[in-house]
N, C-alpha and C positions, 0 to 999 in steps of 0.2 A: 708368103702370106703378108698382106699389107696391114700395117698397124692402124688402128682407129684414131683418126685425128679430127679435130673440130676447127674450122677456119671461120674467122670473122674479121671485119674491118672496123676500126675505131677512128673517130675523128674528133679533133678539138682545135679551135682557132684555125691555123693553116697547116697543122700537123695531121698526118695520116699514118695509121699503124695497121699493118697486116699481121694478124695474130693466128698462130696455130697452137692448139692445146692437144697434148698427147698424154695418156696415162703414164705416170712416172713417179719421180721422187721429189719434185718441186724445184727443178733447175730452171733458171731463167737465162735465155740467150737473146740479147737485143742487139741487132746488127752485128752478130757474131762476137759479141763481147758479153761478159758477165754483167749482172744488173748494177752492182755497186761500182764497177769499172766504167759503165756507160754514163750513169746519171751523176754519181759522185756525192749527192746530197741525200741524207737519211730521210728528209721530208718527202722527196720525190720517190724514193724507194717505198715509203709507207703508202703513198698514193697508189702506186702500182700494185701493191699487195692487198689493198683494201677489199676487192671482190672476194678473194680467197678467205680473208679473215671473217667477213660477214657471213659467208656460206659455210664456214668451217671446213674448207677443202684444201687448206694450206698443206703442201707436201704430197698431194695426190696427183697433180698434173705438172708436166714439163711445159714451159712456155718458150716457143720460138717465135720471135717477132722481128719484123722489118719496119723501121720507122723512118720517115723523111718529112721534111718541111717544118716550118715554124721554129720555135726555140725549145729548150729542154723542158720547160714547164708545160708547154702545149703538147709536147711529145709524151710526157708522162700521163697527161690527161687522156690523150688518144689511146695510149696503151691500156689504161684502166678501162676505157670504154670498150675496146676490142676484147679484152679478157672477160668483161661482164657479159657481153653478147655471146661469146663462145661458151661460157659456163651455162648460160641460159639455154643454148642449143644442145649442150651435152646432157642436161637433165632438166626436164620441164618443171619439176617441183622447186628448182632454185630461182625461177623467174620472179615469183611474187616477192621473195626476200630481196632480190636485187632491185626490183622495181620500187619497193617501198623505201629503199635506201637512196633512190634517185640515180642509180648507176647505169641503167639501161638507156635512158633518154640522153640524146646528144646535147651538149651545152651549146646553145645557139649564139652566144656572145662572140662578136667579131670586132676587130678594130674599125673604128669609124673612119670613113674616107675624108680626105682633106678637101676643104672647099676653097674656091678661088677667092682672092682678096683677103684670106686669112693665113696666118703662119702655120697653124696646125688645124685639126678638125674643128676646134672651137676657139682657139686662142687668136685674138686679134691684136694688132698693134695698138699702143696706148693712144686714147683720144686726145687730140690737141685742139683747143678752141682757137688759138692764134698761130 
């Protein structure tokens, strides 16, 4: 018998998270590591747990995630996005709660591209009159 799992993809900046939710005891496995072992910072762990706290489903699902690309902050945001989408697909009644908290929509902010003639996206060298 196959266990019921919910799969969704979450994205943030250049990070992509593949998330599987399975009914369980609330274990997190991110790239085959524990949550605190992978992220290290309590603020990032708090970001990842946010969808469960808002929907009061903390400890009801096991999370298995594969995350790549970007930095750890972007990866935490991608994981949060993927968990939110998976929770919404698991129970339709959780979607309005997650949507009102702004967790379902993808954060569209990206790094601005570098322009020629400038040092960074907007930083130019100091103007010299002579």
